[in-house]
N, C-alpha and C positions, 0 to 999 in steps of 0.2 A: 505493500499498499505505499502511497507515495507520505502521510502524516503518519505519525505515531498516534495509535487511539490508545484514548483515556478509558478501559473495560476494568481496571480495579475495584468496583463498588460490584458490578453484578459479577463476578467472577467472586470474592471474595461473600459475595449476600445470599445472591442468586442456588439455589438447586441445582441442583448436575442432570435435571430433567430438563432445561431447559436446551432446546433443542435447534432450532431455527438461523442462533442467532451464533450457532460454531459454522455456518457454513456465512456467513455475512459479517463479518469482523470489523463492523461500521455503525456511530451509534447518528442516527437519524435525528434532524428537527424538525423538519419541516415539510410537507407534502402535497402539490394540489392537481390536481391530476391522476398524472402515468407516472409523472416527477417527482420523486420525490429528491431533495437537502438535506447533506450530512454535516455538525454541525461544524469537522471542518474545510465544510462549502464548494464538498463535489455532488457533483446534479448528476442520479440515480436515474433513472429508468426504472418503472414496478410491473417487471412482468412477471411476479408472481400474486399481487391483490390480494395480500390478506390470505392465503388455497383459498381464493375466490371469495371471501368477502368484500371486496372493492371490485366489484363488477361496473361499476359508475364511478371511480376511482377516484384522487380523497381528496376531500370537501369540494364537494360539487356544491357548484354555489349558489343555484336553487335552491337543492336542500340547508345547508349552513343558515343561508335566508330567511326558510321555515322556522328550524330549530331557532335560531338566536329571537325569530317574533314570537314566536310560540314561547320559552320561557321567560321574555320579558310583559310577555300575557298574565303571566302567573299559572297558566295553565296546568290542570294535573300531571306530576310529574310519575306518581307512580300512586298504579290503581287497577294489582290482582285484576280480578274476574268485572269488575265494580263498572256497567254503561258510563260512560264519557263519551263527551260530543267529539276528540280527536278517533277513536275505538268507530263510535258511528261512521264519523268520513273514511275513513281506508276500510271498512267493512263497504260503504258501497264502489271505492276505487277498487277490491278487492271484488266483487260481483261486475262492476261496469270495464274496468279497463283490464280485467287479468280469466274472469271466467266466463264472460258470455261472449264477447270475441273467439270462443275456445267451444262455444256449445260445452262447456262443462257446469254437471250441475252437483254445487262438492254443497258440505256444511264447513265452516273453519273453524277447526279446534286451534285454541291458541296456547302452547304448548313452551313449558320451561327452555330460556333461548335461549337454547344447542341442538344442532341436527342429529346428534343422540339423544335428545329425550323426547323429540320428533317421533322420532323412529325408538324409542320404550313406550310409546301412547300406541304407537303404528300396530306394535306387535298384540301392545296387552291389548287391545281392542280384538284384535282379531281371533284373539285366542276365548275371549269373551262369547264373541258371535260364534265361530264354530265349534264352543266344545271342545278343541281342540288342545293339543300345547305343541308336536314340532313345528319347527321351520325350514324349510328347504332355504339355503343359503348359497352364493358361488362362494368359487374358486376366489381370488383378489376381489373379493369385496370387501368396502370397507363402508359400515354406517354408526361410528361416535365409539365412545372412548368407557361408555358407561357399565354397569353388568352384564345388561340385557342386548343394548348393540353392538356392545367389548364381542356375547357368543355369539352373533351372526355377523361377522368382520372373518377376514379370510388367516388376516399374515400373524403367522406363526407367533413370533416376535411380539403382538401385541398381549398374544394371546395369552401368553404364555401364567401370566400370576393374577387372569381371570378368575369364572367364580366356575370351576368343572361342571358341579348342578346342571346353571344354566348352560355349559356346551356338551353336555347330553342328550339336550332339544335339538341341537342339529343339525341337517344335513347338510353336506357341502356339496353341491356338483358341480365339474368345470362348467367356464362358464363359454361361450361358442367359438370362443380370440384369447390368446392372454401370447406369449413369449415362448409357451411350451406348445402353442401349433392351437390347428382346429379341432372344436369336437362338437358330437352332436348332440348336445344336453338334453333335446328333449324325449329323443329315441332313449336315452337312459333313465328319466323319470319314467317314460309311459315302460321300460324294462321294471323296475320297479317298481312299481304298482301293478305289477302282470305276470311275476316271477312268484308264485307260492315262498317262495326259501328264503324271500331277500330280506326279508323281517325288516320290512316299511312301513309305517302309517302315515296315513295319508295327513298331510301337512295342515295346519291353522295356513298358515300364509305361505310365500314364493312372494321374499323380497330379492329386490334386484336396481342395476341401476346401468340405464340403459348405454351410457359412457362410463364406462370401468376407469375412476382418471387414476386414484393413486397406484395402479395393477401398474398401469403407465401407459395409457389414457389408450383404453381399446374399446371401440363398436362394436355394439351387438348391432349384425343386420338390422333390417326392419320386419324379414321375412319371420325371424329368431324369435320378435320381440315379440309379433305375432300368436307365432304358435303355442309360447309363451303361456301370452293370451286365454287362449282357448285353450290348453291343459289345465288351466285353474277353471276356467268355469266346466270342460268339462267334469271336473272331482268338486265344483263347491271350495275350493280353494281362494283363500281372499288374494289378491297382486294387491301388493307395495311398491311402488316405484320411489326410490330413493332420491330429489332430485335438489339433495342437498349442496351437493359442488357440482351438479353438471346443469340445472337451473339457473333460474333469472339473465336466458338470453346466451350463455358464456359457450353452447352448441352451434348459436345459429336460433332456433327457438326460442320463445322463452322456456319450455322444461325439452330435455332431450327426449323424451317417448312421442312427442309427436308429433314426429317425419315420418311412423308408423301408420299413422290411426287410428293408434287402440288408447281405451280411457280406463286406468286405472282403477282399484277397489279405494286407493288408499296411497294421494302424495304429499310426501314429505318433502317438507323446502326452509331453511335456514342460512344462514350467512349470510349472500345478497338478498336475501328477500328486505332484509332492512333500508337496502341499496346505500347506506352509508355507511358501513359495517358496526351501526353501534346493534350489541345482541337483538333478535328476535326469530322464533321457532315457529313451521306450522305443521298443520297436518289439514288436510283437504278430504274430507270426507264423501263418498256417494248416503246420501239422505237417508238407507236402510241400516247401513249400518252405529249411525250414531243411536246404541245404546249404552251407554254412560249412564251412570249416578250421581248426581251433585257431589263435587266433590272426588271422585272417583278412582280422576285421573288431575295432581293438584302443583303448588309451586306459585312461589312468593312473586316471582318474575314475571309473571304470563303477561303485566301490564306493562312491559315498555313503553312507556307513551310516546317517550323519544324519539324510541323507536319506529312509533307509526306514522310522528310524521312525517319523517324523509324516505318512510314506507306510502305512504298515498303520492309523494311525489315524482319518487324513481317506476311508479304504476301507469300512472300518467304519462310518461314518458315513451308506455307500447302504441299511447293511442295520439304516438306525431310521426306522419309521416316520414320527413326529415330526419328523424331520428335512424327510424327503420331504414332507412336508404343509405345510412352512411354504416348500421351496420354491414348490411349489405358488401358494400365498399369493406371494411373493413376485412370483410373477411373472404373479400378476393383476394386482399393479402398476403393474407396469411397461407391464403391457398395458393399465392405465387411462391413464396414462399418453399412452402412444404414440395415444390413440383424444383422446385432449387435444389434443396438438399437430398429427393429420391438420384438428380443426377451428380451428382454431389463421389467423389472416388476416393473414399474417405474411410467404412468402415463405419459410416454409420449411418443410419437409415430414419424415416418420418410419419409420422401416423399426425393424422388431423380434422378438425372439427368445425367450423364456426370463429370463435377465435380462443383454440385452445389447439396449440401440439407440440409434439411432443419427437423428441431427440434421442432414438433407442442405438443406444452406442456396442447392443449385445447383449446377453444373458452371462451375465458375473462379470461385464466388465467395468464396475463402481469405479476402479481409479481412474478411468479415462472423464467417464460421467462429470468425475467432482474436478476433473481437471478443468473441464468444458463449463461446467459452474462456476469459478472460478476466476477462468478466464473471462466469462463474459461479464463477473460480474471490475474486473477489475477494464473492462471495454466500458462499464459504465450504464449494464445491465443485471436488474437483479435476478432473479432465477431459480428453481428448486428444483430438487430429482423426486422421484417416484418408479417405481416399478420395484419389484423383487426384493431387491438386495439394493438398489439406489443408483438402478445403471442408466434410468432413463433421465434428463432433462425434458424438464415441465413446464411449457410459456405460457402464462394464463394473464396478458396484459386486460387493463380495465377494456371493456366491452368497444365502446365514446372514448379510446386515445384519438384524438386527431388524426387523421392518416398521416401523415409526414412525418410526426413521433413514430408511430407504429412503425413506418416504413427502415427510421433510422433505427431503432432497437432490435428489426432483425438483421436491417444492415449489416450491427454492430458482431450481434450474434453469432454469421457467417463466418463473419471476416475473420472468425476464434477458432471455427471447427479445423482448419489443419493441424495450428500449431496442438490444440486437443488432441488430436488420434495420432501426432509425428511423434508428440516430445517423449 
């Protein structure tokens, strides 16, 4: 790094569990849109977006103005699940800007402010509705770090100290595609049901990501998603689509499952659903599944009114033709970048969807991917790694990044590839 960075207090007082900062040894001081500034004066493009919590960038001007105005007006700051003016405004925005344009008819459940809690609620509700307990999840999937969400997440490293009892109620099935190759998981599910000696019991739910981002950015095909919807319908199994990281425009459509033309029974969303990075999570439920008793799934911070303020601004953007056209143009820039990487002769491949891209350095090539990540930061772009062992560099710039800044970041990353793979 150009200047010495003082991280003493972090290393002395903060737990060893900290992770993202280890690959970005800088101290950030401010941010606007896709641009971060460090305390030593560096300008860094944010192609990490808070792990998908900042799809609209840092300190969006309209959100900031709405937030400041709300605070200065003395608006309710914390409301549990009490009725508030702000919640009413947000519910109207959810109906008018999200559900109605997509012909979706869901009830809205405000969860504790994390994707993990939304997934916990979805699984708990599916079990109540069906009277069954088993859940089918997919290898490589990631659904959160609380006990129930972790039990349906595929990473062995994360599940080592999870709840063994909860893990025993999960059947893991290979995803349609992964770094280990393709797999006919629908046929496998059929065999589990049909084979008398399989030991398989029909599950309460199947939980799936239409794009497995943490596994290395693998998109399920439309045909596969439709096949999974048909399988769950045929066996009266609740289909839960986890859109916590892939939703809010990250893969092109607002939800990643939209392209397949399916309608999940439950959709979970968090991270960028607030628009601003403020904590917020929702579970969207088909009406006939809303069999909760009052208070049966609760949490103190379900009523994050400040997140409601910025979420309404973000949802209203989706009614703006200029905003949507800009997303299409940006996705085109990502597509062009992906094509260039594909033609790059250096042992790196690319996958991309919407405003999401992966640079795959090959199974087990963690050292090369780590070097590529560090070189990107030296070139002024913050990126993160994913994949089974961290051998994939993940690009997630804010979806509304000005196109010239997006191209600047993509060019900077492309310029580091030769050094990354040949060092």
